[in-house]
N, CA, C and O atoms as CSV, one atom per row, in Angstrom:
chain,resi,resn,atom,element,x,y,z
A,1,MET,N,N,-21.044,2.258,18.727
A,1,MET,CA,C,-21.150,1.065,17.727
A,1,MET,C,C,-22.076,0.163,18.288
A,1,MET,O,O,-22.469,-0.706,17.509
A,2,GLY,N,N,-22.531,0.138,19.440
A,2,GLY,CA,C,-23.353,-0.966,19.850
A,2,GLY,C,C,-22.734,-2.236,20.235
A,2,GLY,O,O,-23.408,-3.242,20.456
A,3,LYS,N,N,-21.565,-2.204,20.310
A,3,LYS,CA,C,-20.803,-3.571,20.740
A,3,LYS,C,C,-20.058,-3.439,22.009
A,3,LYS,O,O,-19.526,-2.393,22.380
A,4,LYS,N,N,-20.048,-4.573,22.665
A,4,LYS,CA,C,-19.322,-4.585,23.994
A,4,LYS,C,C,-18.119,-5.411,23.759
A,4,LYS,O,O,-18.147,-6.456,23.109
A,5,ALA,N,N,-16.890,-4.830,24.397
A,5,ALA,CA,C,-15.794,-5.490,24.310
A,5,ALA,C,C,-15.623,-6.595,25.326
A,5,ALA,O,O,-15.901,-6.334,26.496
A,6,SER,N,N,-15.269,-7.593,25.058
A,6,SER,CA,C,-15.056,-8.631,26.018
A,6,SER,C,C,-13.656,-8.741,26.690
A,6,SER,O,O,-12.703,-8.212,26.118
A,7,ASP,N,N,-13.490,-9.328,27.749
A,7,ASP,CA,C,-12.316,-9.297,28.430
A,7,ASP,C,C,-11.072,-9.697,27.606
A,7,ASP,O,O,-9.945,-9.259,27.837
A,8,ASN,N,N,-11.387,-10.586,26.602
A,8,ASN,CA,C,-10.324,-11.078,25.611
A,8,ASN,C,C,-10.086,-9.808,24.825
A,8,ASN,O,O,-8.930,-9.453,24.593
A,9,ASP,N,N,-11.037,-9.165,24.440
A,9,ASP,CA,C,-10.933,-8.012,23.439
A,9,ASP,C,C,-9.972,-6.890,24.142
A,9,ASP,O,O,-9.002,-6.418,23.550
A,10,LEU,N,N,-10.308,-6.553,25.334
A,10,LEU,CA,C,-9.713,-5.556,26.162
A,10,LEU,C,C,-8.113,-6.049,26.269
A,10,LEU,O,O,-7.173,-5.273,26.094
A,11,GLY,N,N,-7.976,-7.359,26.562
A,11,GLY,CA,C,-6.503,-7.770,26.588
A,11,GLY,C,C,-5.774,-7.567,25.299
A,11,GLY,O,O,-4.620,-7.140,25.340
A,12,HIS,N,N,-6.277,-7.803,24.301
A,12,HIS,CA,C,-5.660,-7.559,22.856
A,12,HIS,C,C,-5.506,-5.920,22.681
A,12,HIS,O,O,-4.495,-5.475,22.138
A,13,ILE,N,N,-6.508,-5.073,23.143
A,13,ILE,CA,C,-6.340,-3.748,23.090
A,13,ILE,C,C,-5.242,-3.066,23.745
A,13,ILE,O,O,-4.485,-2.244,23.228
A,14,VAL,N,N,-5.234,-3.561,25.131
A,14,VAL,CA,C,-4.126,-3.161,26.051
A,14,VAL,C,C,-2.623,-3.404,25.565
A,14,VAL,O,O,-1.703,-2.600,25.717
A,15,ARG,N,N,-2.543,-4.608,24.975
A,15,ARG,CA,C,-1.249,-5.087,24.499
A,15,ARG,C,C,-0.901,-4.171,23.263
A,15,ARG,O,O,0.213,-3.660,23.142
A,16,THR,N,N,-2.030,-3.976,22.257
A,16,THR,CA,C,-1.650,-3.085,21.093
A,16,THR,C,C,-1.435,-1.665,21.614
A,16,THR,O,O,-0.533,-1.009,21.093
A,17,VAL,N,N,-2.114,-1.163,22.514
A,17,VAL,CA,C,-1.749,0.112,22.719
A,17,VAL,C,C,-0.412,0.260,23.456
A,17,VAL,O,O,0.322,1.229,23.263
A,18,GLY,N,N,-0.122,-0.732,24.303
A,18,GLY,CA,C,1.216,-0.782,24.928
A,18,GLY,C,C,2.322,-0.687,23.782
A,18,GLY,O,O,3.278,0.074,23.932
A,19,LEU,N,N,2.202,-1.363,22.789
A,19,LEU,CA,C,3.125,-1.563,21.664
A,19,LEU,C,C,3.334,-0.307,21.067
A,19,LEU,O,O,4.478,0.125,20.921
A,20,ILE,N,N,2.134,0.452,20.633
A,20,ILE,CA,C,2.285,1.542,20.006
A,20,ILE,C,C,2.953,2.650,20.934
A,20,ILE,O,O,3.757,3.458,20.470
A,21,HIS,N,N,2.566,2.640,22.304
A,21,HIS,CA,C,3.256,3.651,23.048
A,21,HIS,C,C,4.693,3.446,23.335
A,21,HIS,O,O,5.472,4.388,23.479
A,22,ARG,N,N,5.069,2.069,23.425
A,22,ARG,CA,C,6.423,1.793,23.527
A,22,ARG,C,C,7.303,2.229,22.261
A,22,ARG,O,O,8.444,2.673,22.381
A,23,ARG,N,N,6.684,2.064,21.101
A,23,ARG,CA,C,7.438,2.456,19.861
A,23,ARG,C,C,7.298,3.816,19.493
A,23,ARG,O,O,7.785,4.269,18.457
A,24,LYS,N,N,6.588,4.541,20.381
A,24,LYS,CA,C,6.379,6.098,20.097
A,24,LYS,C,C,5.693,6.253,18.854
A,24,LYS,O,O,6.034,7.088,18.016
A,25,GLY,N,N,4.564,5.328,18.690
A,25,GLY,CA,C,3.726,5.645,17.493
A,25,GLY,C,C,2.700,6.746,17.530
A,25,GLY,O,O,2.043,7.039,16.530
A,26,MET,N,N,2.550,7.425,18.824
A,26,MET,CA,C,1.729,8.484,18.826
A,26,MET,C,C,2.432,9.597,19.573
A,26,MET,O,O,3.030,9.444,20.638
A,27,SER,N,N,2.295,10.771,18.882
A,27,SER,CA,C,3.065,12.005,19.317
A,27,SER,C,C,2.024,13.139,19.068
A,27,SER,O,O,1.259,13.159,18.103
A,28,SER,N,N,2.089,14.151,20.122
A,28,SER,CA,C,1.278,15.449,19.996
A,28,SER,C,C,2.039,16.306,19.037
A,28,SER,O,O,1.411,17.225,18.511
A,29,GLY,N,N,3.430,16.126,18.701
A,29,GLY,CA,C,4.239,16.924,17.974
A,29,GLY,C,C,4.177,16.588,16.443
A,29,GLY,O,O,4.058,15.423,16.066
A,30,PHE,N,N,4.254,17.566,15.636
A,30,PHE,CA,C,4.257,17.279,14.223
A,30,PHE,C,C,5.490,16.848,13.624
A,30,PHE,O,O,6.414,17.649,13.772
A,31,ASP,N,N,5.768,15.733,12.948
A,31,ASP,CA,C,6.881,15.388,12.302
A,31,ASP,C,C,6.561,15.071,10.688
A,31,ASP,O,O,5.799,14.156,10.373
A,32,PRO,N,N,7.076,15.733,9.921
A,32,PRO,CA,C,6.744,15.836,8.636
A,32,PRO,C,C,7.408,14.355,7.753
A,32,PRO,O,O,7.182,14.007,6.594
A,33,ILE,N,N,8.186,13.770,8.690
A,33,ILE,CA,C,8.722,12.476,8.164
A,33,ILE,C,C,7.960,11.231,8.730
A,33,ILE,O,O,7.902,10.979,9.933
A,34,LEU,N,N,7.358,10.443,7.701
A,34,LEU,CA,C,6.680,9.313,8.345
A,34,LEU,C,C,7.544,8.195,8.700
A,34,LEU,O,O,8.401,7.860,7.881
A,35,ARG,N,N,7.453,7.645,9.672
A,35,ARG,CA,C,8.301,6.564,10.320
A,35,ARG,C,C,7.572,5.259,10.533
A,35,ARG,O,O,6.375,5.230,10.818
A,36,ASN,N,N,8.302,4.204,10.392
A,36,ASN,CA,C,7.873,2.746,10.543
A,36,ASN,C,C,8.058,2.673,12.043
A,36,ASN,O,O,9.192,2.621,12.518
A,37,VAL,N,N,6.948,2.667,12.818
A,37,VAL,CA,C,6.954,2.601,14.318
A,37,VAL,C,C,7.091,1.033,14.839
A,37,VAL,O,O,7.225,0.738,16.027
A,38,TYR,N,N,7.042,0.209,13.903
A,38,TYR,CA,C,7.266,-1.246,14.336
A,38,TYR,C,C,8.586,-1.805,14.209
A,38,TYR,O,O,8.879,-2.921,14.638
A,39,HIS,N,N,9.484,-0.933,13.544
A,39,HIS,CA,C,10.932,-1.201,13.437
A,39,HIS,C,C,11.615,-0.575,14.565
A,39,HIS,O,O,11.343,0.536,15.021
A,40,LYS,N,N,12.646,-1.479,15.037
A,40,LYS,CA,C,13.503,-0.916,16.340
A,40,LYS,C,C,14.033,0.174,16.050
A,40,LYS,O,O,14.115,0.921,17.024
A,41,ASP,N,N,14.578,0.732,14.763
A,41,ASP,CA,C,15.128,1.893,14.531
A,41,ASP,C,C,14.360,3.042,14.093
A,41,ASP,O,O,14.874,4.153,13.967
A,42,ASN,N,N,13.020,2.774,13.835
A,42,ASN,CA,C,12.069,3.859,13.395
A,42,ASN,C,C,12.496,4.418,12.113
A,42,ASN,O,O,12.466,5.644,12.001
A,43,PRO,N,N,12.926,3.637,11.040
A,43,PRO,CA,C,13.204,4.288,9.810
A,43,PRO,C,C,12.165,5.000,9.124
A,43,PRO,O,O,10.975,4.726,9.274
A,44,GLU,N,N,12.612,5.954,8.337
A,44,GLU,CA,C,11.414,6.545,7.341
A,44,GLU,C,C,10.718,5.525,6.560
A,44,GLU,O,O,11.311,4.579,6.041
A,45,LEU,N,N,9.505,5.712,6.481
A,45,LEU,CA,C,8.601,4.852,5.496
A,45,LEU,C,C,9.151,5.100,4.126
A,45,LEU,O,O,9.501,6.227,3.776
A,46,GLN,N,N,9.235,3.955,3.279
A,46,GLN,CA,C,9.427,4.006,1.811
A,46,GLN,C,C,8.401,4.563,1.177
A,46,GLN,O,O,7.264,4.382,1.613
A,47,GLN,N,N,8.626,5.333,0.042
A,47,GLN,CA,C,7.645,6.128,-0.738
A,47,GLN,C,C,6.717,5.057,-1.448
A,47,GLN,O,O,5.565,5.398,-1.713
A,48,GLU,N,N,7.130,3.844,-1.758
A,48,GLU,CA,C,6.227,2.860,-2.291
A,48,GLU,C,C,5.058,2.544,-1.584
A,48,GLU,O,O,4.106,2.077,-2.209
A,49,ILE,N,N,4.985,2.739,-0.313
A,49,ILE,CA,C,3.847,2.174,0.445
A,49,ILE,C,C,2.865,3.312,0.934
A,49,ILE,O,O,1.873,3.038,1.608
A,50,LEU,N,N,3.170,4.525,0.585
A,50,LEU,CA,C,2.344,5.756,0.919
A,50,LEU,C,C,1.353,5.919,-0.238
A,50,LEU,O,O,1.671,6.177,-1.399
A,51,ASP,N,N,0.069,5.729,0.244
A,51,ASP,CA,C,-1.146,5.756,-0.814
A,51,ASP,C,C,-1.063,7.080,-1.494
A,51,ASP,O,O,-1.272,7.067,-2.707
A,52,ALA,N,N,-0.825,8.091,-0.989
A,52,ALA,CA,C,-0.968,9.549,-1.556
A,52,ALA,C,C,-0.080,9.650,-2.979
A,52,ALA,O,O,-0.476,10.271,-3.965
A,53,THR,N,N,1.072,8.994,-2.910
A,53,THR,CA,C,1.924,9.067,-4.040
A,53,THR,C,C,1.839,7.990,-5.062
A,53,THR,O,O,2.269,8.112,-6.209
A,54,THR,N,N,1.218,6.854,-4.550
A,54,THR,CA,C,1.159,5.597,-5.555
A,54,THR,C,C,-0.250,5.137,-5.769
A,54,THR,O,O,-0.417,3.975,-6.139
A,55,GLU,N,N,-1.285,5.921,-5.578
A,55,GLU,CA,C,-2.603,5.468,-5.881
A,55,GLU,C,C,-2.754,4.968,-7.261
A,55,GLU,O,O,-3.331,3.897,-7.447
A,56,GLU,N,N,-2.295,5.640,-8.217
A,56,GLU,CA,C,-2.526,5.476,-9.490
A,56,GLU,C,C,-1.855,4.366,-10.095
A,56,GLU,O,O,-2.317,3.755,-11.058
A,57,VAL,N,N,-0.604,4.061,-9.450
A,57,VAL,CA,C,0.006,2.817,-9.729
A,57,VAL,C,C,-0.681,1.679,-9.138
A,57,VAL,O,O,-0.965,0.722,-9.859
A,58,GLY,N,N,-0.970,1.681,-7.929
A,58,GLY,CA,C,-1.940,0.593,-7.603
A,58,GLY,C,C,-3.082,0.212,-8.351
A,58,GLY,O,O,-3.344,-0.965,-8.600
A,59,LYS,N,N,-3.841,1.278,-8.754
A,59,LYS,CA,C,-4.906,0.973,-9.334
A,59,LYS,C,C,-4.472,0.336,-10.694
A,59,LYS,O,O,-5.068,-0.664,-11.096
A,60,PHE,N,N,-3.571,0.824,-11.326
A,60,PHE,CA,C,-3.147,0.325,-12.625
A,60,PHE,C,C,-2.793,-1.205,-12.415
A,60,PHE,O,O,-3.041,-1.997,-13.325
A,61,MET,N,N,-2.184,-1.660,-11.160
A,61,MET,CA,C,-1.734,-3.029,-11.092
A,61,MET,C,C,-3.015,-3.748,-10.871
A,61,MET,O,O,-3.140,-4.836,-11.434
A,62,ILE,N,N,-3.917,-3.329,-10.183
A,62,ILE,CA,C,-5.245,-3.944,-10.073
A,62,ILE,C,C,-5.941,-4.241,-11.305
A,62,ILE,O,O,-6.320,-5.371,-11.614
A,63,TYR,N,N,-6.104,-3.174,-12.016
A,63,TYR,CA,C,-6.764,-3.221,-13.386
A,63,TYR,C,C,-5.951,-4.219,-14.169
A,63,TYR,O,O,-6.568,-5.177,-14.635
A,64,ARG,N,N,-4.765,-4.139,-14.362
A,64,ARG,CA,C,-3.989,-5.053,-15.065
A,64,ARG,C,C,-4.251,-6.448,-14.675
A,64,ARG,O,O,-4.431,-7.269,-15.575
A,65,TYR,N,N,-4.294,-6.806,-13.480
A,65,TYR,CA,C,-4.426,-8.087,-13.012
A,65,TYR,C,C,-5.822,-8.658,-13.367
A,65,TYR,O,O,-6.003,-9.752,-13.900
A,66,ALA,N,N,-6.874,-7.697,-12.970
A,66,ALA,CA,C,-8.177,-8.145,-13.246
A,66,ALA,C,C,-8.496,-8.334,-14.863
A,66,ALA,O,O,-9.267,-9.195,-15.287
A,67,SER,N,N,-7.899,-7.549,-15.558
A,67,SER,CA,C,-8.143,-7.645,-17.080
A,67,SER,C,C,-7.451,-8.829,-17.601
A,67,SER,O,O,-8.006,-9.562,-18.420
A,68,ARG,N,N,-6.269,-9.051,-17.166
A,68,ARG,CA,C,-5.657,-10.268,-17.621
A,68,ARG,C,C,-6.203,-11.534,-17.269
A,68,ARG,O,O,-6.192,-12.483,-18.053
A,69,GLU,N,N,-6.685,-11.587,-16.110
A,69,GLU,CA,C,-7.480,-12.831,-15.544
A,69,GLU,C,C,-8.897,-12.875,-16.092
A,69,GLU,O,O,-9.573,-13.885,-15.898
A,70,GLY,N,N,-9.354,-11.904,-16.722
A,70,GLY,CA,C,-10.842,-11.833,-17.045
A,70,GLY,C,C,-11.807,-11.700,-15.959
A,70,GLY,O,O,-12.943,-12.156,-16.093
A,71,LEU,N,N,-11.409,-11.065,-14.817
A,71,LEU,CA,C,-12.248,-10.923,-13.762
A,71,LEU,C,C,-13.219,-9.745,-13.835
A,71,LEU,O,O,-12.830,-8.670,-14.293
A,72,LEU,N,N,-14.353,-9.897,-13.440
A,72,LEU,CA,C,-15.526,-8.792,-13.438
A,72,LEU,C,C,-15.693,-8.511,-14.895
A,72,LEU,O,O,-16.006,-7.365,-15.220
A,73,GLY,N,N,-15.503,-9.521,-15.903
A,73,GLY,CA,C,-15.865,-9.329,-17.271
A,73,GLY,C,C,-14.858,-8.383,-17.872
A,73,GLY,O,O,-15.203,-7.789,-18.894
A,74,MET,N,N,-13.704,-8.172,-17.391
A,74,MET,CA,C,-12.753,-7.206,-17.879
A,74,MET,C,C,-12.031,-7.855,-19.053
A,74,MET,O,O,-11.927,-9.081,-19.092
A,75,THR,N,N,-11.566,-7.138,-19.937
A,75,THR,CA,C,-10.572,-7.676,-20.945
A,75,THR,C,C,-9.316,-6.792,-21.089
A,75,THR,O,O,-9.405,-5.591,-20.835
A,76,PRO,N,N,-8.227,-7.302,-21.460
A,76,PRO,CA,C,-7.065,-6.313,-21.647
A,76,PRO,C,C,-7.132,-4.959,-22.115
A,76,PRO,O,O,-6.347,-4.092,-21.730
A,77,SER,N,N,-8.183,-4.736,-23.054
A,77,SER,CA,C,-8.527,-3.437,-23.510
A,77,SER,C,C,-8.910,-2.539,-22.285
A,77,SER,O,O,-8.643,-1.337,-22.300
A,78,ASP,N,N,-9.483,-3.081,-21.315
A,78,ASP,CA,C,-9.974,-2.196,-20.009
A,78,ASP,C,C,-8.875,-1.781,-19.211
A,78,ASP,O,O,-9.102,-0.997,-18.289
A,79,CYS,N,N,-7.613,-2.220,-19.439
A,79,CYS,CA,C,-6.372,-1.919,-18.653
A,79,CYS,C,C,-5.985,-0.366,-19.185
A,79,CYS,O,O,-5.995,-0.084,-20.383
A,80,PRO,N,N,-5.653,0.572,-18.162
A,80,PRO,CA,C,-5.157,2.004,-18.637
A,80,PRO,C,C,-3.871,1.743,-19.155
A,80,PRO,O,O,-3.151,0.767,-18.942
A,81,ASN,N,N,-3.630,2.936,-20.006
A,81,ASN,CA,C,-2.295,3.015,-20.546
A,81,ASN,C,C,-1.257,3.413,-19.437
A,81,ASN,O,O,-1.482,4.320,-18.635
A,82,ILE,N,N,-0.155,2.702,-19.449
A,82,ILE,CA,C,0.724,3.002,-18.330
A,82,ILE,C,C,1.452,4.244,-18.649
A,82,ILE,O,O,2.040,4.754,-17.696
A,83,GLU,N,N,1.543,4.862,-19.839
A,83,GLU,CA,C,2.140,6.047,-20.187
A,83,GLU,C,C,1.233,7.365,-19.626
A,83,GLU,O,O,1.671,8.512,-19.716
A,84,LEU,N,N,0.014,7.075,-19.079
A,84,LEU,CA,C,-0.760,8.035,-18.710
A,84,LEU,C,C,-0.987,8.015,-17.205
A,84,LEU,O,O,-1.785,8.778,-16.661
A,85,ILE,N,N,-0.253,7.108,-16.550
A,85,ILE,CA,C,-0.204,6.931,-15.070
A,85,ILE,C,C,0.724,7.832,-14.436
A,85,ILE,O,O,1.863,7.891,-14.901
A,86,ASN,N,N,0.353,8.669,-13.268
A,86,ASN,CA,C,1.075,9.392,-12.477
A,86,ASN,C,C,1.535,8.560,-11.419
A,86,ASN,O,O,0.873,7.601,-11.024
A,87,GLY,N,N,2.648,8.883,-10.937
A,87,GLY,CA,C,3.360,8.256,-9.478
A,87,GLY,C,C,4.865,8.353,-9.746
A,87,GLY,O,O,5.376,8.896,-10.726
A,88,PRO,N,N,5.566,7.691,-8.633
A,88,PRO,CA,C,6.981,7.678,-8.668
A,88,PRO,C,C,7.633,6.973,-9.858
A,88,PRO,O,O,7.391,5.795,-10.122
A,89,LYS,N,N,8.484,7.752,-10.578
A,89,LYS,CA,C,9.187,7.228,-11.753
A,89,LYS,C,C,9.718,5.919,-11.643
A,89,LYS,O,O,9.647,5.099,-12.559
A,90,HIS,N,N,10.291,5.686,-10.456
A,90,HIS,CA,C,11.112,4.379,-10.365
A,90,HIS,C,C,9.926,3.212,-10.321
A,90,HIS,O,O,10.140,2.095,-10.792
A,91,LEU,N,N,8.794,3.536,-9.777
A,91,LEU,CA,C,7.725,2.454,-9.888
A,91,LEU,C,C,7.262,2.117,-11.220
A,91,LEU,O,O,7.221,0.977,-11.683
A,92,ILE,N,N,6.855,3.376,-11.908
A,92,ILE,CA,C,6.501,3.075,-13.252
A,92,ILE,C,C,7.398,2.578,-14.065
A,92,ILE,O,O,6.985,1.810,-14.933
A,93,ASN,N,N,8.787,2.868,-14.003
A,93,ASN,CA,C,9.714,2.252,-14.711
A,93,ASN,C,C,9.713,0.631,-14.549
A,93,ASN,O,O,9.779,-0.197,-15.458
A,94,ARG,N,N,9.622,0.404,-13.165
A,94,ARG,CA,C,9.480,-1.166,-12.795
A,94,ARG,C,C,8.385,-1.801,-13.522
A,94,ARG,O,O,8.572,-2.893,-14.057
A,95,ILE,N,N,7.250,-1.203,-13.586
A,95,ILE,CA,C,6.008,-1.715,-14.289
A,95,ILE,C,C,6.240,-2.063,-15.567
A,95,ILE,O,O,6.079,-3.180,-16.059
A,96,LYS,N,N,6.713,-0.845,-16.224
A,96,LYS,CA,C,7.061,-0.995,-17.736
A,96,LYS,C,C,8.103,-2.286,-18.004
A,96,LYS,O,O,7.918,-3.117,-18.893
A,97,LYS,N,N,9.035,-2.294,-17.231
A,97,LYS,CA,C,10.007,-3.521,-17.360
A,97,LYS,C,C,9.149,-4.766,-17.303
A,97,LYS,O,O,9.155,-5.508,-18.285
A,98,ILE,N,N,8.440,-5.054,-16.289
A,98,ILE,CA,C,7.687,-6.225,-16.006
A,98,ILE,C,C,6.805,-6.363,-17.137
A,98,ILE,O,O,6.746,-7.477,-17.658
A,99,LYS,N,N,6.026,-5.308,-17.663
A,99,LYS,CA,C,5.213,-5.477,-18.817
A,99,LYS,C,C,5.943,-5.910,-20.144
A,99,LYS,O,O,5.407,-6.588,-21.020
A,100,ARG,N,N,7.112,-5.478,-20.176
A,100,ARG,CA,C,8.055,-5.933,-21.416
A,100,ARG,C,C,8.280,-7.379,-21.238
A,100,ARG,O,O,8.097,-8.122,-22.202
A,101,VAL,N,N,8.680,-7.879,-20.038
A,101,VAL,CA,C,8.919,-9.144,-19.966
A,101,VAL,C,C,7.694,-10.139,-20.109
A,101,VAL,O,O,7.756,-11.181,-20.762
A,102,ASN,N,N,6.670,-9.737,-19.482
A,102,ASN,CA,C,5.336,-10.488,-19.741
A,102,ASN,C,C,4.937,-10.518,-21.232
A,102,ASN,O,O,4.529,-11.566,-21.731
A,103,ASN,N,N,5.053,-9.344,-21.973
A,103,ASN,CA,C,4.599,-9.416,-23.332
A,103,ASN,C,C,5.605,-10.255,-24.239
A,103,ASN,O,O,5.257,-10.654,-25.350
A,104,GLN,N,N,6.802,-10.489,-23.739
A,104,GLN,CA,C,7.827,-11.471,-24.308
A,104,GLN,C,C,7.294,-12.809,-24.010
A,104,GLN,O,O,7.467,-13.657,-24.886
A,105,GLU,N,N,6.761,-13.107,-23.081
A,105,GLU,CA,C,6.282,-14.468,-22.577
A,105,GLU,C,C,4.919,-14.861,-23.243
A,105,GLU,O,O,4.590,-16.038,-23.390
A,106,ASP,N,N,4.114,-13.751,-23.653
A,106,ASP,CA,C,2.795,-13.986,-24.283
A,106,ASP,C,C,2.817,-14.437,-25.595
A,106,ASP,O,O,1.762,-14.656,-26.190
């Protein structure tokens, strides 16, 4: 990358690597369950934060916000139809509930 690490950088790197190692954040064995290595009990990560399953939901939320706020020249008609979004049903239902509440406020 053409950059040199300063002593300060190395200090941060060593502390971060130490934390990852202590929390067993790196393993050579395969574990199909993704875990939160920063939590003391290493619980399974919630489905809501895994990009592979929630990408379309996240994009919908970004489009909805941008179109409502008129960002990038977007209008509400630029927002995709929630009925066509794939993702975890409980998240989609939550968005629909929020959308109903917001529509009542409009």
